[in-house]
MARLUMTOR-636528 format. One record per residue (C-alpha): residue number from 0; residue in three letters; x, y, z. Coordinates in Angstrom, 3 decimals, decimal comma. Layout:
// MARLUMTOR-636528
NODE  num  residuo        c1        c2        c3
NODE  NUM      ALA         X         Y         Z
...
END
This chain:
// MARLUMTOR-636528
NODE  num  residuo        c1        c2        c3
NODE    0      MET   -13,751     2,034    22,558
NODE    1      PRO   -16,793     2,477    24,807
NODE    2      ALA   -16,040     1,866    28,455
NODE    3      SER   -19,084    -0,376    28,738
NODE    4      SER   -17,981    -2,693    25,949
NODE    5      GLN   -17,792    -6,380    26,882
NODE    6      PHE   -14,971    -6,833    24,347
NODE    7      CYS   -11,446    -6,023    25,474
NODE    8      ALA    -8,049    -6,459    23,856
NODE    9      ARG    -6,753    -7,953    27,103
NODE   10      GLY    -9,792   -10,130    27,626
NODE   11      PRO   -13,082    -9,349    29,361
NODE   12      SER   -13,442    -9,427    33,097
NODE   13      PRO   -14,978   -12,612    34,575
NODE   14      SER   -18,340   -10,906    34,978
NODE   15      THR   -18,475    -9,537    31,434
NODE   16      ARG   -17,154   -12,814    30,033
NODE   17      CYS   -20,003   -14,626    31,769
NODE   18      ARG   -22,511   -12,059    30,521
NODE   19      GLY   -21,275   -12,462    26,954
NODE   20      ALA   -21,430   -16,246    27,148
NODE   21      CYS   -24,875   -16,218    28,748
NODE   22      SER   -26,336   -13,864    26,144
NODE   23      SER   -24,825   -16,082    23,456
NODE   24      MET   -26,476   -19,169    24,887
NODE   25      ALA   -29,800   -17,387    25,287
NODE   26      LYS   -29,942   -16,287    21,661
NODE   27      LYS   -27,777   -18,855    19,931
NODE   28      ARG   -30,650   -20,287    17,904
NODE   29      ASN   -31,454   -16,815    16,642
NODE   30      LEU   -28,259   -14,840    16,058
NODE   31      LEU   -25,122   -15,937    14,189
NODE   32      THR   -21,941   -14,000    13,448
NODE   33      ALA   -19,478   -15,096    10,755
NODE   34      VAL   -15,832   -14,042    10,931
NODE   35      GLU   -13,435   -14,413     8,014
NODE   36      ILE    -9,846   -13,414     8,758
NODE   37      GLY    -8,413   -12,965     5,284
NODE   38      THR    -5,038   -11,839     4,013
NODE   39      SER    -6,256    -8,335     3,154
NODE   40      THR    -9,442    -7,845     5,202
NODE   41      LEU   -11,239    -9,070     8,295
NODE   42      LYS   -14,928    -9,526     7,519
NODE   43      VAL   -17,797    -9,840     9,995
NODE   44      LEU   -21,296   -10,781     8,812
NODE   45      VAL   -24,296   -10,983    11,165
NODE   46      ALA   -27,613   -12,710    10,430
NODE   47      ALA   -30,674   -13,830    12,374
NODE   48      GLU   -32,308   -17,227    12,043
NODE   49      GLU   -35,913   -17,017    10,890
NODE   50      PRO   -38,771   -19,308    12,005
NODE   51      ASP   -38,790   -21,088     8,642
NODE   52      GLY   -35,090   -21,947     8,976
NODE   53      GLY   -33,885   -19,208     6,650
NODE   54      LEU   -31,407   -16,474     7,530
NODE   55      ALA   -32,071   -12,748     7,510
NODE   56      TYR   -29,160   -10,385     6,912
NODE   57      LEU   -28,646    -7,859     9,717
NODE   58      THR   -25,337    -6,071     9,199
NODE   59      HIS   -21,711    -6,420     8,171
NODE   60      HIS   -18,357    -4,845     8,912
NODE   61      GLN   -14,886    -5,148     7,426
NODE   62      LEU   -11,446    -3,808     8,282
NODE   63      PRO    -8,080    -3,972     6,491
NODE   64      THR    -5,641    -6,355     8,169
NODE   65      ASN    -2,683    -4,080     7,341
NODE   66      GLY    -0,142    -6,880     7,105
NODE   67      ALA    -1,255    -8,755    10,240
NODE   68      VAL    -2,184   -11,748     8,050
NODE   69      MET     0,102   -13,096     5,346
NODE   70      LYS    -0,962   -15,788     2,871
NODE   71      GLY    -3,826   -16,822     5,106
NODE   72      GLU    -1,663   -17,112     8,238
NODE   73      ILE    -1,894   -14,779    11,234
NODE   74      ILE     1,598   -13,362    11,774
NODE   75      ASP     0,663   -10,585    14,213
NODE   76      GLY    -1,712   -12,002    16,812
NODE   77      PRO    -2,100    -8,820    18,909
NODE   78      ALA    -2,975    -6,792    15,801
NODE   79      VAL    -5,649    -9,299    14,737
NODE   80      ARG    -6,970    -9,357    18,296
NODE   81      ASP    -7,315    -5,567    18,202
NODE   82      LEU    -9,114    -5,778    14,854
NODE   83      LEU   -11,577    -8,291    16,303
NODE   84      VAL   -12,236    -6,023    19,265
NODE   85      GLU   -12,738    -3,013    16,987
NODE   86      ALA   -15,094    -4,880    14,656
NODE   87      PHE   -17,182    -6,462    17,419
NODE   88      THR   -17,310    -3,263    19,470
NODE   89      SER   -18,630    -1,337    16,466
NODE   90      LEU   -21,539    -3,791    16,238
NODE   91      GLU   -22,145    -4,265    19,959
NODE   92      GLY   -25,493    -2,976    21,175
NODE   93      LYS   -27,129    -2,959    17,747
NODE   94      PHE   -28,737    -6,360    18,249
NODE   95      LYS   -29,866    -8,126    21,386
NODE   96      GLY   -27,725   -11,158    22,116
NODE   97      PHE   -24,861   -10,114    19,807
NODE   98      PRO   -22,650   -11,843    18,770
NODE   99      GLY   -24,655   -15,045    19,293
NODE  100      VAL   -22,855   -18,055    17,817
NODE  101      VAL   -19,530   -17,128    16,218
NODE  102      CYS   -18,622   -18,997    13,011
NODE  103      LEU   -14,962   -18,800    11,969
NODE  104      ALA   -13,426   -19,628     8,596
NODE  105      LEU   -10,049   -21,222     9,309
NODE  106      SER    -7,448   -20,986     6,546
NODE  107      GLY    -3,721   -21,142     5,948
NODE  108      GLN    -0,909   -23,474     4,988
NODE  109      HIS    -1,157   -25,305     8,306
NODE  110      ILE    -4,328   -26,999     7,025
NODE  111      GLU    -3,658   -30,405     5,520
NODE  112      CYS    -6,119   -32,511     3,540
NODE  113      GLN    -5,453   -36,124     2,704
NODE  114      PRO    -7,096   -39,455     1,870
NODE  115      VAL    -7,045   -41,886     4,794
NODE  116      HIS    -7,514   -45,636     5,114
NODE  117      ALA    -8,060   -48,021     8,018
NODE  118      THR    -8,561   -51,780     8,351
NODE  119      VAL   -10,098   -54,025    10,998
NODE  120      ALA    -9,147   -57,711    10,830
NODE  121      LEU   -11,859   -60,208    11,815
NODE  122      TYR   -11,489   -63,829    12,830
NODE  123      GLY   -12,878   -66,466    10,487
NODE  124      ASP   -16,132   -65,621     8,723
NODE  125      SER   -17,217   -63,124    11,345
NODE  126      THR   -20,337   -61,064    10,775
NODE  127      VAL   -19,599   -57,354    10,457
NODE  128      ARG   -21,184   -55,497    13,359
NODE  129      GLU   -21,858   -51,805    13,954
NODE  130      SER   -18,944   -51,806    16,393
NODE  131      HIS   -16,591   -52,726    13,546
NODE  132      LYS   -17,693   -49,665    11,579
NODE  133      LYS   -17,114   -47,499    14,642
NODE  134      GLU   -13,667   -49,002    15,077
NODE  135      ILE   -12,807   -48,130    11,471
NODE  136      ASP   -14,099   -44,587    11,942
NODE  137      THR   -11,919   -44,212    15,028
NODE  138      LYS    -8,837   -45,458    13,187
NODE  139      LEU    -9,533   -43,106    10,288
NODE  140      ARG    -9,506   -40,178    12,694
NODE  141      GLN    -6,327   -41,423    14,347
NODE  142      ASN    -4,549   -41,735    10,995
NODE  143      ARG    -2,899   -38,331    11,252
NODE  144      HIS     0,279   -36,585    12,265
NODE  145      ILE     0,853   -35,869    15,934
NODE  146      GLY     0,172   -32,248    16,778
NODE  147      ARG    -2,740   -31,798    14,373
NODE  148      THR    -6,411   -31,229    15,104
NODE  149      VAL    -9,011   -33,001    12,969
NODE  150      LEU   -11,365   -30,489    11,344
NODE  151      PHE   -13,472   -33,197     9,754
NODE  152      CYS   -13,068   -36,772     8,592
NODE  153      GLU   -15,527   -38,391     6,207
NODE  154      PRO   -15,616   -42,110     5,456
NODE  155      HIS   -16,441   -42,464     1,763
NODE  156      THR   -16,406   -46,202     1,171
NODE  157      TYR   -16,385   -49,383     3,243
NODE  158      TYR   -14,935   -52,673     2,016
NODE  159      VAL   -15,619   -56,231     3,148
NODE  160      ASP   -12,859   -58,541     1,918
NODE  161      GLU   -11,870   -55,816    -0,585
NODE  162      ALA   -15,369   -55,624    -2,096
NODE  163      PRO   -16,869   -52,096    -1,832
NODE  164      LYS   -20,035   -51,926     0,267
NODE  165      LEU   -22,214   -48,965     1,120
NODE  166      GLU   -23,516   -50,704     4,238
NODE  167      PRO   -21,278   -53,545     5,442
NODE  168      VAL   -23,112   -54,264     8,714
NODE  169      GLY   -24,512   -57,797     8,762
NODE  170      LEU   -22,257   -59,086     5,989
NODE  171      VAL   -19,827   -61,953     6,480
NODE  172      GLY   -16,126   -61,489     5,845
NODE  173      ALA   -12,629   -61,847     7,219
NODE  174      ARG   -11,518   -58,232     6,876
NODE  175      VAL   -13,311   -54,880     7,041
NODE  176      SER   -11,708   -51,655     5,815
NODE  177      GLY   -12,702   -48,111     5,035
NODE  178      SER   -11,361   -45,190     3,029
NODE  179      GLY   -12,130   -41,551     3,593
NODE  180      PHE   -11,025   -37,955     3,369
NODE  181      MET    -9,717   -35,883     6,260
NODE  182      ALA    -8,861   -32,239     6,823
NODE  183      SER    -6,663   -31,376     9,790
NODE  184      ALA    -4,763   -28,352    11,072
NODE  185      SER    -1,864   -27,764    13,418
NODE  186      ASP    -3,021   -27,869    17,027
NODE  187      ASN    -1,106   -24,694    17,789
NODE  188      GLY    -2,876   -22,695    15,078
NODE  189      VAL    -6,351   -23,916    16,022
NODE  190      HIS    -5,946   -23,474    19,759
NODE  191      THR    -4,379   -20,029    19,336
NODE  192      LEU    -7,516   -18,876    17,518
NODE  193      ASP    -9,694   -20,623    20,096
NODE  194      HIS    -7,871   -18,811    22,905
NODE  195      MET    -8,060   -15,489    21,053
NODE  196      PHE   -11,834   -15,677    20,691
NODE  197      LYS   -12,462   -16,883    24,226
NODE  198      GLU   -10,174   -14,400    25,965
NODE  199      THR   -10,730   -11,385    23,722
NODE  200      LEU   -14,417   -11,685    22,909
NODE  201      GLY   -15,647   -13,804    25,798
NODE  202      GLU   -16,951   -16,395    23,346
NODE  203      GLU   -17,200   -19,998    24,490
NODE  204      ASP   -19,096   -21,272    21,445
NODE  205      VAL   -17,067   -20,990    18,229
NODE  206      THR   -17,832   -23,079    15,146
NODE  207      ILE   -15,040   -23,449    12,592
NODE  208      ALA   -14,638   -24,733     9,048
NODE  209      PHE   -12,083   -24,318     6,320
NODE  210      PRO   -13,069   -21,843     3,566
NODE  211      GLY   -13,716   -24,498     0,916
NODE  212      VAL   -16,575   -25,922     2,986
NODE  213      ALA   -17,796   -22,448     3,907
NODE  214      ALA   -17,798   -21,275     0,306
NODE  215      TYR   -19,713   -24,381    -0,799
NODE  216      SER   -22,293   -23,733     1,917
NODE  217      GLY   -22,676   -20,186     0,636
NODE  218      LEU   -23,545   -21,228    -2,917
NODE  219      ASP   -27,007   -21,030    -4,370
NODE  220      PRO   -28,658   -24,479    -4,012
NODE  221      SER   -28,919   -24,698    -7,807
NODE  222      GLN   -25,107   -24,868    -7,865
NODE  223      HIS   -24,990   -27,931    -5,599
NODE  224      LEU   -24,340   -30,399    -8,390
NODE  225      ASP   -22,334   -33,588    -8,168
NODE  226      GLY   -18,769   -32,740    -9,064
NODE  227      THR   -18,763   -29,054    -8,062
NODE  228      LEU   -15,350   -27,436    -7,675
NODE  229      VAL   -15,308   -24,351    -5,448
NODE  230      VAL   -12,293   -22,067    -5,951
NODE  231      ASP   -11,837   -19,209    -3,476
NODE  232      ILE    -9,279   -16,758    -4,904
NODE  233      GLY    -8,274   -14,615    -1,948
NODE  234      ALA    -5,684   -11,886    -1,719
NODE  235      GLY    -2,816   -14,115    -0,603
NODE  236      VAL    -3,994   -17,694    -1,161
NODE  237      THR    -6,286   -19,681    -3,433
NODE  238      GLU    -8,258   -22,431    -1,708
NODE  239      PHE   -10,317   -25,067    -3,446
NODE  240      GLY   -12,581   -27,994    -2,677
NODE  241      LEU   -14,219   -30,595    -4,916
NODE  242      PHE   -17,633   -31,783    -3,742
NODE  243      VAL   -19,307   -34,941    -5,016
NODE  244      GLY   -22,694   -35,895    -3,629
NODE  245      ASN   -22,290   -33,208    -0,927
NODE  246      GLN   -19,045   -34,808     0,221
NODE  247      CYS   -15,715   -33,027     0,019
NODE  248      VAL   -13,473   -35,478    -1,821
NODE  249      HIS   -10,488   -33,230    -2,461
NODE  250      CYS    -9,352   -29,846    -1,209
NODE  251      GLY    -6,186   -27,849    -0,999
NODE  252      LEU    -4,479   -24,489    -0,870
NODE  253      ILE    -1,825   -22,742    -2,930
NODE  254      CYS    -0,067   -19,588    -1,772
NODE  255      VAL    -0,957   -17,525    -4,825
NODE  256      GLY    -3,816   -15,047    -4,946
NODE  257      ALA    -5,084   -11,722    -6,235
NODE  258      ASP    -2,176    -9,828    -4,637
NODE  259      HIS     0,172   -11,694    -6,972
NODE  260      VAL    -1,861   -10,462    -9,932
NODE  261      ALA    -1,500    -6,868    -8,727
NODE  262      ASN     2,220    -7,361    -8,083
NODE  263      ASP     2,746    -8,691   -11,620
NODE  264      VAL     0,920    -5,668   -13,031
NODE  265      SER     2,978    -3,353   -10,831
NODE  266      VAL     6,255    -4,797   -12,128
NODE  267      GLY     5,169    -5,305   -15,724
NODE  268      LEU     3,679    -1,835   -16,212
NODE  269      ASN     5,974     0,060   -13,812
NODE  270      LEU     3,184     1,192   -11,484
NODE  271      THR     2,965     1,496    -7,724
NODE  272      ILE     1,175    -1,435    -6,095
NODE  273      GLU    -1,750     0,844    -5,208
NODE  274      ARG    -2,176     1,987    -8,827
NODE  275      ALA    -1,754    -1,582   -10,037
NODE  276      ARG    -4,605    -2,780    -7,794
NODE  277      GLU    -6,765     0,092    -9,016
NODE  278      ALA    -6,017    -0,743   -12,654
NODE  279      VAL    -6,885    -4,426   -12,159
NODE  280      GLU   -10,143    -3,581   -10,408
NODE  281      ARG   -11,317    -0,848   -12,793
NODE  282      TYR    -9,984    -1,913   -16,182
NODE  283      GLY    -8,616    -5,447   -15,907
NODE  284      ALA    -9,979    -8,669   -17,381
NODE  285      ALA    -8,837   -12,283   -17,386
NODE  286      VAL    -9,497   -12,606   -21,124
NODE  287      GLN    -8,656   -10,286   -23,989
NODE  288      ASN   -11,311    -8,064   -25,542
NODE  289      SER   -10,766    -8,585   -29,267
NODE  290      SER   -13,130    -5,746   -30,173
NODE  291      THR   -10,883    -3,072   -28,595
NODE  292      PRO    -7,283    -4,302   -29,001
NODE  293      ASN    -5,751    -0,805   -28,968
NODE  294      ARG    -7,742     0,789   -26,153
NODE  295      LYS    -5,812     2,632   -23,438
NODE  296      PHE    -6,746     4,103   -20,081
NODE  297      PRO    -5,149     6,829   -17,917
NODE  298      VAL    -3,355     6,046   -14,663
NODE  299      SER    -2,111     8,695   -12,257
NODE  300      VAL     1,650     8,291   -11,785
NODE  301      ALA     2,367    11,643   -10,106
NODE  302      PRO     0,449    14,722    -8,959
NODE  303      LYS    -1,302    16,163   -12,019
NODE  304      GLN     0,432    13,610   -14,241
NODE  305      ASN    -1,236    10,654   -15,963
NODE  306      ARG     0,176     7,899   -18,131
NODE  307      ASN    -1,833     5,975   -20,709
NODE  308      ILE    -1,697     2,211   -20,196
NODE  309      SER    -2,513    -0,403   -22,820
NODE  310      GLU    -5,574    -2,406   -21,812
NODE  311      SER    -4,273    -5,317   -23,871
NODE  312      ALA    -0,961    -5,335   -21,961
NODE  313      LEU    -2,799    -5,201   -18,631
NODE  314      ASN    -5,096    -8,090   -19,534
NODE  315      THR    -2,222   -10,205   -20,836
NODE  316      ILE    -0,474    -9,966   -17,462
NODE  317      ILE    -3,683   -10,759   -15,565
NODE  318      GLU    -4,503   -13,728   -17,783
NODE  319      CYS    -1,014   -15,221   -17,470
NODE  320      ARG    -1,077   -15,178   -13,666
NODE  321      LEU    -4,659   -16,438   -13,295
NODE  322      ARG    -4,167   -19,120   -15,941
NODE  323      GLU    -1,089   -20,373   -14,098
NODE  324      THR    -2,943   -20,352   -10,755
NODE  325      LEU    -5,994   -22,225   -12,030
NODE  326      THR    -3,798   -24,675   -13,929
NODE  327      ILE    -2,055   -25,570   -10,661
NODE  328      VAL    -5,478   -26,322    -9,149
NODE  329      ARG    -6,373   -28,457   -12,166
NODE  330      ASP    -3,088   -30,361   -11,877
NODE  331      HIS    -3,800   -31,041    -8,188
NODE  332      LEU    -7,077   -32,684    -9,158
NODE  333      ALA    -5,481   -34,613   -12,022
NODE  334      GLU    -2,718   -35,996    -9,788
NODE  335      ASN    -5,356   -37,369    -7,423
NODE  336      GLU    -7,474   -38,746   -10,290
NODE  337      ASP   -10,353   -36,429    -9,370
NODE  338      LEU   -10,502   -34,373   -12,552
NODE  339      ASP   -12,988   -36,749   -14,200
NODE  340      ARG   -15,453   -36,087   -11,369
NODE  341      LEU   -15,623   -32,387   -12,184
NODE  342      GLN   -18,867   -31,149   -13,738
NODE  343      SER   -19,098   -27,479   -12,756
NODE  344      MET   -17,145   -24,700   -11,054
NODE  345      ALA   -18,014   -21,878    -8,673
NODE  346      LEU   -15,535   -19,026    -8,189
NODE  347      CYS   -15,508   -16,681    -5,209
NODE  348      GLY   -13,188   -14,400    -3,262
NODE  349      GLY   -11,686   -11,075    -4,284
NODE  350      GLY    -9,964   -12,612    -7,302
NODE  351      ALA   -13,349   -13,669    -8,679
NODE  352      MET   -14,206    -9,973    -9,031
NODE  353      ILE   -11,893    -9,768   -12,055
NODE  354      SER   -13,942    -9,669   -15,231
NODE  355      GLY   -13,771   -12,805   -17,362
NODE  356      VAL   -12,289   -15,091   -14,713
NODE  357      ASP   -15,248   -17,459   -15,144
NODE  358      ALA   -14,614   -17,713   -18,899
NODE  359      LEU   -10,922   -18,387   -18,267
NODE  360      ALA   -11,741   -21,100   -15,712
NODE  361      SER   -14,206   -22,706   -18,107
NODE  362      ASP   -11,513   -22,843   -20,785
NODE  363      ILE    -8,950   -24,421   -18,439
NODE  364      PHE   -11,223   -26,994   -16,777
NODE  365      LYS   -13,501   -27,626   -19,786
NODE  366      CYS   -16,673   -27,257   -17,737
NODE  367      HIS   -19,290   -24,652   -16,857
NODE  368      ALA   -17,940   -21,991   -14,465
NODE  369      VAL   -19,721   -19,131   -12,696
NODE  370      ARG   -18,821   -16,322   -10,330
NODE  371      SER   -20,842   -16,907    -7,164
NODE  372      ILE   -22,552   -14,388    -4,918
NODE  373      PRO   -24,515   -15,033    -1,697
NODE  374      GLU   -28,239   -14,905    -2,397
NODE  375      GLU   -30,053   -17,191     0,039
NODE  376      PHE   -30,647   -14,456     2,619
NODE  377      SER   -33,571   -12,129     3,133
NODE  378      ASN   -32,967    -8,367     3,338
NODE  379      LEU   -29,486    -8,824     1,884
NODE  380      ASP   -27,541    -5,588     1,494
NODE  381      ALA   -26,367    -4,851    -2,050
NODE  382      ALA   -22,763    -4,594    -0,833
NODE  383      ILE   -22,843    -8,259     0,243
NODE  384      LYS   -23,949    -9,508    -3,181
NODE  385      SER   -20,349   -10,024    -4,168
NODE  386      PRO   -17,976   -12,997    -4,557
NODE  387      ARG   -15,952   -11,465    -1,714
NODE  388      TRP   -18,662   -12,359     0,816
NODE  389      VAL   -19,458   -15,930    -0,248
NODE  390      THR   -17,212   -17,534     2,388
NODE  391      ALA   -18,610   -15,416     5,233
NODE  392      ALA   -22,173   -16,138     4,099
NODE  393      GLY   -21,349   -19,829     3,892
NODE  394      MET   -20,000   -19,776     7,448
NODE  395      LEU   -23,423   -18,647     8,653
NODE  396      ARG   -25,070   -21,587     6,868
NODE  397      TRP   -22,445   -23,980     8,178
NODE  398      GLY   -22,768   -22,634    11,722
NODE  399      GLN   -26,551   -22,895    11,571
NODE  400      ALA   -26,373   -26,540    10,497
NODE  401      VAL   -23,813   -27,440    13,175
NODE  402      LEU   -25,835   -25,563    15,785
NODE  403      HIS   -28,971   -27,584    15,097
NODE  404      HIS   -27,003   -30,818    15,054
NODE  405      LYS   -25,510   -29,965    18,447
NODE  406      ASP   -28,915   -29,132    19,878
NODE  407      ASP   -30,268   -32,465    18,666
NODE  408      SER   -27,380   -34,415    20,224
NODE  409      PRO   -27,492   -35,258    23,972
NODE  410      GLY   -24,883   -33,213    25,792
NODE  411      GLY   -23,615   -31,470    22,626
NODE  412      PHE   -19,881   -31,289    21,908
NODE  413      ASP   -16,970   -28,868    22,010
NODE  414      MET   -15,274   -28,717    18,615
NODE  415      PHE   -11,924   -27,704    19,952
NODE  416      LYS   -11,678   -29,937    23,005
NODE  417      THR   -12,875   -33,097    21,243
NODE  418      GLU   -11,013   -32,349    17,990
NODE  419      ILE   -14,314   -32,134    16,158
NODE  420      VAL   -14,481   -35,899    15,744
NODE  421      ASN   -18,247   -35,723    16,165
NODE  422      MET   -18,409   -33,849    12,855
NODE  423      LEU   -18,508   -37,309    11,265
NODE  424      GLY   -21,795   -37,777     9,505
NODE  425      ILE   -23,044   -34,187     9,724
NODE  426      MET   -21,035   -32,650     6,907
NODE  427      LYS   -23,327   -34,099     4,273
NODE  428      ASP   -26,387   -32,816     6,122
NODE  429      SER   -24,901   -29,403     6,810
NODE  430      LEU   -24,018   -28,815     3,174
NODE  431      ARG   -27,488   -29,696     1,931
NODE  432      ILE   -28,721   -26,106     1,996
END
């Protein structure tokens, strides 16, 4: 690590921390850095904001997490801290003002998404005022477990005397209520990441979102249809979010991902996990190829020794695991009566690299499904045009939208210290790419 680096595994000195923060503030409307801490890799994507509001790709970097993250959860904080230092140090000095605004995709089982409801009782035939709406919004945010930080909370519908109203202000009624959707995370998990970034990287300005929102932000605008389900199949977890009218109405996480596919192949075909991953990536498919039912491919099982593996057997194992995983997602939506809202699907993450996964998803959900890649960037490197980078690309879009909203708001806000309650009302705007 260069001696002059402002990034340090034990935290930067006060002077370098100030220098890092000051350079970030000076260039924060121009430079954004997305960080995705995944189960298998840590990804960093850097882009510059252009005068027309677009984003220009600058560079990227990724490192294997080597077991420091399990099923989306950081289990070895010092190791992840060292990875962050290594990644940021490798990019330091390439661009003036780096890292600019840091945008972090927050994932893991500690994230909880739930519908919420709040009611304000009025006296007599009182006229509903703006203050009543604000009181409902406050109660929606407070409707959570102690020890959890609100990531975002969206009111979807207001009711006056149980009649749904888009705009209740000025109406007469005896009772005002509201229903919404909220994502929250354990305070400990959020503040640990906050502390890690501030102490290790000297960053005071970190924007966070859960991967479902980030992935949606990274989609091509043509995919922003009402009833779009985004499914991010990572190495250790599969995260999903259903968006209707640019609002997230349902999201969740299941602890099954692409690593489980490789493990099934390893056990079923008696291969090492490394060879199983290679077989899935090079020869695997989520649907059977009826034109070549007897085709086989060689796999190295020992020095100078290969074994022929049935492609049909490989694909059967892959299809069974992915079908089960996507069916669990479908059942989640059905249990919450959201399945009828679904019109299209977008798949991303490492698991979306498997050939035919879009056809399998279309068969399970009975709707159009595509494998997404980030495209809305100028000068985009060919290596980034992959489903693996959709979440990181979406974080840049999300961070850009939040950044402009903060600049337009007197005094701004600190997402961690104020529990991101001021995210109310901007999610719809920030997702309209």
